[in-house]
C-alpha positions as CSV (number, residue, x, y, z in Angstrom):
1,X,-96.8,14.2,-22.3
2,X,-93.3,15.4,-23.4
3,X,-91.9,11.8,-23.4
4,X,-94.4,10.8,-26.1
5,X,-93.4,13.7,-28.4
6,X,-92.6,12.6,-32.0
7,X,-88.8,13.6,-31.8
8,X,-88.2,11.3,-28.9
9,X,-89.9,8.3,-30.5
10,X,-88.3,9.0,-33.9
11,X,-84.8,9.3,-32.4
12,X,-85.3,6.1,-30.4
13,X,-86.7,4.1,-33.3
14,X,-83.8,5.3,-35.4
15,X,-81.3,3.5,-33.1
16,X,-83.4,0.4,-33.0
17,X,-83.5,0.3,-36.8
18,X,-79.8,0.9,-36.9
19,X,-79.1,-2.1,-34.7
20,X,-81.3,-4.3,-36.7
21,X,-79.7,-3.1,-40.0
22,X,-76.2,-3.8,-38.7
23,X,-77.2,-7.2,-37.5
24,X,-78.9,-8.0,-40.8
25,X,-75.8,-6.9,-42.8
26,X,-73.6,-9.0,-40.6
27,X,-75.6,-12.0,-41.7
28,X,-74.4,-11.5,-45.2
29,X,-70.9,-12.4,-43.9
30,X,-72.1,-15.5,-42.0
31,X,-71.5,-19.1,-42.8
32,X,-74.0,-21.7,-42.0
33,X,-71.9,-23.5,-39.5
34,X,-72.0,-23.8,-35.7
35,X,-68.5,-22.4,-35.4
36,X,-69.5,-19.3,-37.3
37,X,-72.8,-18.8,-35.5
38,X,-71.2,-19.2,-32.0
39,X,-67.7,-17.8,-32.5
40,X,-67.8,-15.9,-35.9
41,X,-65.1,-18.4,-37.1
42,X,-62.7,-16.8,-34.6
43,X,-62.2,-13.8,-36.9
44,X,-63.0,-10.8,-34.7
45,X,-60.3,-8.0,-34.4
46,X,-59.1,-6.4,-31.2
47,X,-61.2,-3.2,-31.5
48,X,-64.5,-5.0,-32.0
49,X,-63.6,-7.5,-29.3
50,X,-62.9,-4.7,-26.8
51,X,-65.9,-2.5,-27.7
52,X,-68.2,-5.5,-27.7
53,X,-66.9,-6.7,-24.3
54,X,-67.5,-3.2,-22.8
55,X,-71.0,-3.1,-24.1
56,X,-71.8,-6.6,-22.9
57,X,-70.3,-6.0,-19.5
58,X,-71.8,-2.6,-19.0
59,X,-75.4,-3.7,-19.2
60,X,-78.6,-2.2,-17.8
61,X,-76.7,-2.7,-14.5
62,X,-74.8,0.5,-15.3
63,X,-77.6,2.7,-16.7
64,X,-80.2,1.5,-14.2
65,X,-78.8,-0.5,-11.3
66,X,-75.5,1.4,-10.6
67,X,-77.0,4.8,-11.2
68,X,-79.8,3.9,-8.7
69,X,-77.3,2.7,-6.2
70,X,-75.1,5.8,-6.6
71,X,-78.2,8.0,-6.3
72,X,-78.8,6.5,-2.8
73,X,-75.2,6.1,-1.6
74,X,-73.4,9.1,-3.2
75,X,-69.8,9.4,-4.1
76,X,-68.7,6.3,-2.1
77,X,-70.5,4.1,-4.6
78,X,-67.7,4.8,-7.0
79,X,-65.6,2.3,-5.1
80,X,-67.9,-0.5,-6.5
81,X,-66.5,0.2,-10.0
82,X,-62.9,0.8,-8.7
83,X,-62.9,-2.7,-7.2
84,X,-64.8,-4.3,-10.1
85,X,-62.5,-2.9,-12.8
86,X,-59.5,-4.0,-10.8
87,X,-60.7,-7.6,-10.6
88,X,-61.7,-7.5,-14.3
89,X,-58.1,-6.4,-15.2
90,X,-56.6,-9.3,-13.4
91,X,-58.9,-11.7,-15.2
92,X,-57.9,-10.3,-18.6
93,X,-54.2,-10.5,-17.6
94,X,-54.3,-14.2,-16.5
95,X,-57.2,-16.0,-18.1
96,X,-58.3,-14.6,-21.5
97,X,-55.3,-15.5,-23.7
98,X,-55.0,-19.0,-22.3
99,X,-58.7,-19.5,-22.9
100,X,-58.4,-18.4,-26.5
101,X,-55.4,-20.7,-27.1
102,X,-56.7,-23.8,-25.5
103,X,-60.2,-23.6,-26.8
104,X,-59.0,-23.1,-30.3
105,X,-56.5,-26.0,-30.0
106,X,-59.4,-28.3,-28.9
107,X,-61.9,-26.8,-31.4
108,X,-64.3,-25.9,-28.5
109,X,-67.3,-23.5,-29.2
110,X,-68.7,-22.9,-25.7
111,X,-67.5,-22.1,-22.2
112,X,-69.1,-25.3,-20.6
113,X,-67.2,-27.4,-23.2
114,X,-64.0,-25.8,-22.1
115,X,-64.7,-26.4,-18.5
116,X,-65.6,-30.1,-19.3
117,X,-62.2,-30.7,-21.0
118,X,-59.5,-32.0,-18.6
119,X,-55.7,-31.5,-18.8
120,X,-55.4,-34.6,-20.9
121,X,-58.0,-33.5,-23.5
122,X,-60.8,-35.8,-22.2
123,X,-64.3,-34.5,-22.1
124,X,-66.6,-35.0,-19.2
125,X,-70.3,-35.1,-20.3
126,X,-71.3,-34.7,-16.7
127,X,-69.4,-31.4,-16.3
128,X,-70.6,-30.2,-19.6
129,X,-74.2,-30.9,-18.7
130,X,-74.1,-29.2,-15.3
131,X,-72.1,-26.2,-16.5
132,X,-74.6,-25.9,-19.4
133,X,-77.6,-26.0,-17.0
134,X,-75.9,-23.4,-14.8
135,X,-75.4,-21.2,-17.8
136,X,-79.0,-21.4,-19.0
137,X,-80.6,-20.9,-15.6
138,X,-78.5,-18.1,-14.3
139,X,-77.7,-16.4,-17.6
140,X,-81.3,-16.6,-18.6
141,X,-82.2,-14.8,-15.4
142,X,-79.5,-12.3,-16.2
143,X,-81.0,-11.7,-19.7
144,X,-84.4,-11.2,-18.1
145,X,-82.9,-8.5,-15.9
146,X,-81.7,-6.7,-19.0
147,X,-85.1,-6.7,-20.7
148,X,-86.6,-5.5,-17.4
149,X,-84.2,-2.6,-17.3
150,X,-85.1,-1.6,-20.8
151,X,-88.8,-1.9,-20.1
152,X,-88.5,0.3,-17.0
153,X,-86.9,3.0,-19.1
154,X,-89.6,2.9,-21.8
155,X,-92.3,2.9,-19.0
156,X,-91.0,6.2,-17.6
157,X,-90.3,7.8,-21.0
158,X,-93.4,6.9,-22.9
159,X,-95.7,5.5,-20.2
160,X,-95.8,2.2,-22.0
161,X,-96.6,-1.0,-20.0
162,X,-93.6,-3.0,-18.8
163,X,-94.6,-5.8,-21.1
164,X,-94.1,-3.6,-24.2
165,X,-90.5,-2.8,-23.5
166,X,-89.5,-6.3,-22.7
167,X,-91.2,-7.7,-25.8
168,X,-89.8,-5.0,-28.1
169,X,-86.2,-5.6,-26.8
170,X,-86.6,-9.4,-27.3
171,X,-88.0,-9.0,-30.8
172,X,-85.0,-6.8,-31.9
173,X,-82.5,-9.3,-30.4
174,X,-84.1,-12.2,-32.2
175,X,-84.2,-10.3,-35.5
176,X,-80.4,-9.9,-35.7
177,X,-79.1,-12.8,-33.5
178,X,-81.2,-15.5,-35.3
179,X,-79.6,-14.7,-38.6
180,X,-76.1,-13.5,-37.8
181,X,-75.3,-15.2,-34.5
182,X,-72.4,-13.9,-32.4
183,X,-71.0,-11.8,-35.4
184,X,-74.3,-9.9,-35.4
185,X,-74.1,-9.5,-31.6
186,X,-70.5,-8.2,-31.7
187,X,-71.0,-5.8,-34.6
188,X,-74.1,-4.3,-33.0
189,X,-72.4,-4.3,-29.6
190,X,-69.6,-2.2,-31.1
191,X,-72.1,0.5,-32.3
192,X,-74.1,0.2,-29.1
193,X,-70.9,0.8,-27.1
194,X,-70.4,4.1,-28.9
195,X,-74.0,5.1,-28.5
196,X,-73.8,4.3,-24.8
197,X,-70.7,6.5,-24.4
198,X,-72.2,9.4,-26.4
199,X,-75.4,9.4,-24.4
200,X,-73.6,9.3,-21.0
201,X,-71.3,12.1,-22.0
202,X,-74.1,14.2,-23.4
203,X,-76.2,14.0,-20.2
204,X,-73.3,14.5,-17.9
205,X,-72.1,17.7,-19.7
206,X,-75.6,19.2,-19.8
207,X,-76.3,18.3,-16.2
208,X,-73.0,19.8,-15.0
209,X,-73.7,23.0,-17.0
210,X,-77.1,23.2,-15.4
211,X,-75.6,22.9,-11.9
212,X,-72.7,25.3,-12.6
213,X,-69.8,22.9,-12.4
214,X,-68.2,20.3,-10.1
215,X,-68.0,22.6,-7.1
216,X,-71.7,23.4,-7.3
217,X,-72.5,19.7,-7.6
218,X,-70.4,19.0,-4.5
219,X,-72.1,21.8,-2.5
220,X,-75.6,20.7,-3.6
221,X,-75.0,17.1,-2.6
222,X,-73.6,18.1,0.8
223,X,-76.7,20.3,1.4
224,X,-79.0,17.3,0.6
225,X,-77.1,14.9,2.8
226,X,-73.5,15.1,4.0
227,X,-73.2,11.3,3.5
228,X,-73.5,11.8,-0.2
229,X,-70.0,13.4,-0.3
230,X,-68.5,10.9,2.1
231,X,-65.7,9.3,0.2
232,X,-65.1,6.2,2.3
233,X,-68.3,4.2,3.0
234,X,-69.3,2.9,6.4
235,X,-69.6,-0.9,6.1
236,X,-70.0,-3.7,8.6
237,X,-66.5,-5.1,8.3
238,X,-64.8,-1.8,7.2
239,X,-63.7,-0.4,3.9
240,X,-61.0,-2.8,2.9
241,X,-63.2,-6.0,2.9
242,X,-65.9,-4.0,1.1
243,X,-63.4,-3.0,-1.7
244,X,-62.0,-6.5,-1.8
245,X,-65.5,-7.9,-2.3
246,X,-66.1,-5.8,-5.4
247,X,-62.6,-6.7,-6.6
248,X,-63.8,-10.3,-6.4
249,X,-66.9,-9.3,-8.4
250,X,-64.7,-8.0,-11.2
251,X,-62.6,-11.1,-11.1
252,X,-65.9,-13.0,-11.4
253,X,-66.0,-12.2,-15.1
254,X,-64.2,-15.5,-15.6
255,X,-67.5,-17.2,-14.8
256,X,-69.5,-15.1,-17.3
257,X,-69.9,-17.1,-20.5
258,X,-71.4,-14.2,-22.4
259,X,-68.3,-12.1,-21.8
260,X,-65.6,-14.7,-21.9
261,X,-66.8,-16.0,-25.3
262,X,-65.4,-12.8,-26.8
263,X,-61.9,-13.9,-25.9
264,X,-62.6,-17.2,-27.7
265,X,-63.8,-15.3,-30.8
266,X,-60.8,-13.0,-31.3
267,X,-58.8,-13.8,-34.4
268,X,-55.3,-14.0,-32.8
269,X,-54.3,-14.7,-29.1
270,X,-51.6,-12.1,-29.5
271,X,-54.2,-9.4,-30.0
272,X,-55.6,-10.0,-26.5
273,X,-53.2,-7.4,-25.1
274,X,-54.3,-4.7,-27.5
275,X,-57.9,-5.5,-26.9
276,X,-57.3,-5.3,-23.1
277,X,-55.9,-1.8,-23.4
278,X,-58.8,-0.5,-25.5
279,X,-61.3,-2.2,-23.2
280,X,-60.1,-0.6,-20.0
281,X,-59.6,2.9,-21.4
282,X,-63.2,2.8,-22.6
283,X,-64.5,1.0,-19.5
284,X,-62.9,3.6,-17.1
285,X,-64.3,6.5,-19.1
286,X,-67.8,5.0,-19.2
287,X,-67.8,4.1,-15.5
288,X,-66.8,7.6,-14.6
289,X,-69.6,9.0,-16.7
290,X,-72.2,6.8,-15.0
291,X,-71.1,7.8,-11.5
292,X,-71.1,11.5,-12.5
293,X,-74.6,11.3,-14.1
294,X,-75.9,9.5,-11.0
295,X,-74.6,12.3,-8.7
296,X,-76.1,15.0,-10.9
297,X,-79.4,13.1,-10.8
298,X,-79.4,13.4,-7.1
299,X,-78.6,17.1,-7.2
300,X,-81.1,18.1,-9.9
301,X,-84.1,15.9,-9.6
302,X,-86.8,17.4,-7.5
303,X,-88.8,14.5,-5.9
304,X,-91.9,15.6,-3.9
305,X,-91.8,14.6,-0.3
306,X,-93.4,11.2,0.3
307,X,-93.4,10.4,-3.5
308,X,-93.0,6.8,-4.4
309,X,-89.8,7.3,-6.5
310,X,-87.8,4.5,-8.0
311,X,-84.1,5.6,-8.0
312,X,-83.3,3.1,-10.7
313,X,-85.2,5.4,-13.1
314,X,-83.2,8.5,-12.2
315,X,-81.3,8.7,-15.5
316,X,-84.4,8.7,-17.8
317,X,-86.1,11.2,-15.4
318,X,-83.1,13.5,-15.7
319,X,-83.0,13.2,-19.5
320,X,-86.7,14.2,-19.7
321,X,-86.0,17.2,-17.4
322,X,-82.9,18.6,-19.2
323,X,-82.9,17.6,-22.8
324,X,-84.9,18.3,-26.0
325,X,-86.9,15.5,-27.5
326,X,-84.3,14.3,-30.1
327,X,-81.5,14.1,-27.5
328,X,-83.8,12.3,-25.0
329,X,-84.1,9.7,-27.8
330,X,-80.3,9.5,-27.9
331,X,-80.1,8.8,-24.2
332,X,-82.9,6.3,-24.4
333,X,-81.1,4.7,-27.3
334,X,-77.9,4.4,-25.2
335,X,-79.8,2.9,-22.3
336,X,-81.6,0.4,-24.6
337,X,-78.3,-0.3,-26.2
338,X,-76.8,-1.3,-22.9
339,X,-79.6,-3.8,-22.2
340,X,-79.7,-5.3,-25.6
341,X,-75.9,-5.6,-26.0
342,X,-75.8,-7.8,-22.9
343,X,-79.1,-9.7,-23.4
344,X,-78.2,-10.7,-27.0
345,X,-74.8,-12.1,-25.8
346,X,-76.5,-14.0,-22.9
347,X,-79.2,-15.5,-25.2
348,X,-76.5,-16.7,-27.6
349,X,-74.4,-18.3,-24.8
350,X,-77.5,-20.1,-23.5
351,X,-78.3,-21.2,-27.0
352,X,-74.8,-22.6,-27.4
353,X,-75.0,-24.5,-24.1
354,X,-78.3,-26.1,-25.0
355,X,-77.1,-27.2,-28.5
356,X,-73.6,-28.3,-27.4
357,X,-73.6,-29.2,-23.7
358,X,-77.1,-30.0,-22.5
359,X,-78.4,-31.8,-25.7
360,X,-75.1,-32.6,-27.5
361,X,-75.8,-33.7,-31.0
362,X,-74.0,-34.4,-34.2
363,X,-71.8,-31.5,-35.4
364,X,-74.0,-31.0,-38.4
365,X,-77.1,-30.4,-36.2
366,X,-75.5,-27.8,-33.9
367,X,-76.2,-24.9,-36.2
368,X,-80.0,-25.5,-36.6
369,X,-80.4,-26.4,-32.9
370,X,-78.5,-23.3,-31.8
371,X,-80.8,-21.0,-33.8
372,X,-83.9,-22.7,-32.5
373,X,-82.6,-22.4,-28.9
374,X,-82.0,-18.7,-29.5
375,X,-85.8,-18.2,-29.9
376,X,-86.6,-20.4,-26.9
377,X,-84.1,-18.7,-24.6
378,X,-85.3,-15.3,-25.6
379,X,-88.9,-16.3,-24.7
380,X,-87.6,-17.5,-21.3
381,X,-85.9,-14.1,-20.7
382,X,-89.1,-12.3,-21.5
383,X,-91.0,-14.4,-19.0
384,X,-88.4,-13.6,-16.3
385,X,-88.5,-9.9,-17.2
386,X,-92.3,-9.8,-16.9
387,X,-92.8,-11.9,-13.8
388,X,-89.5,-11.6,-11.9
389,X,-88.2,-8.9,-9.6
390,X,-87.9,-5.4,-11.3
391,X,-85.0,-4.5,-9.0
392,X,-82.3,-4.5,-11.7
393,X,-79.4,-4.1,-9.3
394,X,-80.5,-7.0,-7.2
395,X,-81.2,-9.3,-10.2
396,X,-78.0,-8.6,-12.0
397,X,-75.7,-8.9,-9.0
398,X,-77.4,-12.1,-7.9
399,X,-77.0,-13.7,-11.4
400,X,-73.4,-12.4,-11.8
401,X,-72.6,-13.8,-8.3
402,X,-74.0,-17.3,-9.0
403,X,-72.3,-17.6,-12.4
404,X,-69.0,-16.3,-11.0
405,X,-69.1,-18.6,-8.0
406,X,-70.2,-21.8,-9.8
407,X,-68.2,-21.5,-13.1
408,X,-65.4,-19.1,-12.1
409,X,-63.3,-21.4,-9.9
410,X,-63.4,-24.2,-12.4
411,X,-62.4,-21.8,-15.2
412,X,-59.3,-20.7,-13.1
413,X,-58.4,-24.4,-12.6
414,X,-58.7,-25.2,-16.3
415,X,-56.6,-22.3,-17.6
416,X,-53.9,-23.2,-15.0
417,X,-54.1,-26.7,-16.5
418,X,-54.7,-28.3,-13.0
419,X,-56.3,-31.8,-12.8
420,X,-59.7,-32.1,-11.4
421,X,-62.1,-35.1,-11.7
422,X,-65.7,-34.7,-12.9
423,X,-67.0,-35.4,-9.4
424,X,-64.8,-32.8,-7.8
425,X,-65.5,-30.3,-10.6
426,X,-69.2,-30.8,-10.0
427,X,-68.6,-30.3,-6.3
428,X,-66.7,-27.1,-7.0
429,X,-69.7,-25.6,-9.0
430,X,-72.3,-26.6,-6.4
431,X,-70.1,-25.6,-3.4
432,X,-69.2,-22.2,-5.0
433,X,-72.9,-21.3,-5.7
434,X,-73.9,-22.5,-2.2
435,X,-71.2,-20.5,-0.5
436,X,-72.4,-17.3,-2.3
437,X,-76.1,-18.0,-1.4
438,X,-75.3,-18.7,2.3
439,X,-73.2,-15.5,2.5
440,X,-75.9,-13.4,0.9
441,X,-79.1,-14.9,2.4
442,X,-78.0,-17.0,5.4
443,X,-75.3,-14.8,7.0
444,X,-76.6,-11.6,5.3
445,X,-73.1,-10.3,4.8
446,X,-73.6,-9.4,1.1
447,X,-73.7,-5.6,1.7
448,X,-70.4,-5.7,3.7
449,X,-68.5,-8.0,1.2
450,X,-70.0,-8.8,-2.1
451,X,-70.7,-12.6,-2.3
452,X,-68.6,-13.4,-5.4
453,X,-65.5,-13.4,-3.2
454,X,-66.7,-16.0,-0.6
455,X,-68.4,-17.9,-3.4
456,X,-65.3,-18.3,-5.5
457,X,-63.2,-19.0,-2.4
458,X,-65.6,-21.8,-1.5
459,X,-65.2,-23.4,-4.9
460,X,-61.4,-23.1,-4.8
461,X,-61.4,-24.5,-1.3
462,X,-63.1,-27.6,-2.6
463,X,-60.5,-27.9,-5.3
464,X,-57.8,-27.7,-2.6
465,X,-59.5,-30.6,-0.8
466,X,-59.4,-32.6,-4.0
467,X,-55.7,-32.0,-4.3
468,X,-55.2,-33.2,-0.7
469,X,-57.2,-36.3,-1.3
470,X,-55.3,-37.0,-4.5
471,X,-52.0,-36.6,-2.7
472,X,-53.1,-38.8,0.1
473,X,-54.2,-41.5,-2.3
474,X,-50.9,-41.3,-4.2
475,X,-49.0,-41.7,-0.9
476,X,-51.1,-44.8,0.1
477,X,-50.4,-46.5,-3.2
478,X,-46.6,-46.2,-2.8
C-alpha cells in the first residue's frame, strides 16, 4: 500500500517528534506556578499570539470538516468562511483587549473566572462553577472531535484503526502539555500553524498544475455539477440570513475559552492590534487555501459510482493520489498539526476550569491539580473520539455553537462592564444554549441560519430582561 511506504511514515513521525521536542524545550522556560502553566506568566508576544490563535481556531474542522462541506456544496461554501472571519474580526476589535486588561487587573487565570467576576470585583462561585462545567463538557467534546479528525486521516493514509490515531494524538498532547502548559501549547501551535500553511499551499499548487489552472478547475466543476460553481447558495431563508448566521459563528469566538485565553496570555494589551493584523492576514490566506484544495479534490478525485465515500477524507485521498511519499507526510503532518493545535488548547482550558472553577482550591494547589486534570481531560477526549460521532463538521459546529451561545453573551456583558446577578448570568448561559439547540434540532433551521446567532441572541435577550427587571425594581423603591 503506497500510504504505508517508509517515506510517508518517516516524514509524518518527523513532525510529531518536532512538536514534542518544541514542547519539551518550552518546559525549560516554565515556572512551577499555576499562572505560568495556564497563561505563560502573560509573556507571549504578538506573533506567537496570532499564529497560535490561527492554529487553534483552524482545527480539524478546516482540514476535514470544511473541506468535506466544500466538496459537497462547491464554491458557495466559501461564504461560510467569509461570514466567520468577519464575525471573528469584530470580536478581536471589541473584546480581546478589554479581556486582557481586566483579567490581568484582577489576576484571573481562566475564562470562567472572568465571567464570574462582576463589575464591582465580586466573584460568584455559582457562575464560576456553571461556566466551568460548560467548558469541560462542551470543550471536551470539541477536543474529542479533533482527535477523531486526526484518526480519520491516519486511517485512510495508513489503514490504521481509528483507535490508533486518537490515542497517538492524545499521547503527543500529554507529552508536551503536561510539562510545559500553555507555553508548550503556544510554541508548538506556532510551528504547527506554519506546517499547516505549507501543506495547504503545497497541495493546492500541485492540484492546480494537475488540472491546468483555475479556468480548467472551473470547467471541470461545472461539468460535474453546475451547482458546484453557483456563487450564491440556495438557502431556506435566502442568502443574507445564511451569511449573517456564519458571521454570528465567527463572533461566537468570544465564547471559546481555548481561543480567548490567548488574549489573556499576551504580554501587553497594546500589542493586541498587531496580533490582530497578523492573525487575519494568515487566517484569510489559510481559509482560501482550504477552499481551493476542497474544490480541486472534487475535480480530481475519481470516486467509483455507488462507492461509500466519506467526503471528509477528500484531502488525504488527494494527497495520496498526487504527491510522493515524503510530501504526503508533510500534508499529513499539517492535518495532524491542525487537530493537535486545537485539542491541546482545549485540554488545557478544561484542566484550568477543573482546578480553578469546578474544584477551587488553595492557590498553591492549582498547579498540581491543573496538571493532573490535563491527563484526565485528555482521556475523556479519547473516549469521545472513539465512541462519539465521526462526522467532524457536525461535532465541531455543535460544540462551537453551544460554547458560543452559553458563554458568549456573558462574555460580551462582562467586557462592557454591565451588571448582571449570578442568577441572571446562569439564566443567560442556560437560555443561550437552549436557544441554539431548539433552533438546530427543534425548528431544524440550522442549515438556513447557523445556530450561534439565535443562541447568542437568546442569551442577550435574557440579559435585556434582567435590565428591565432591575429598572422596574429601582422605580418601585423610589
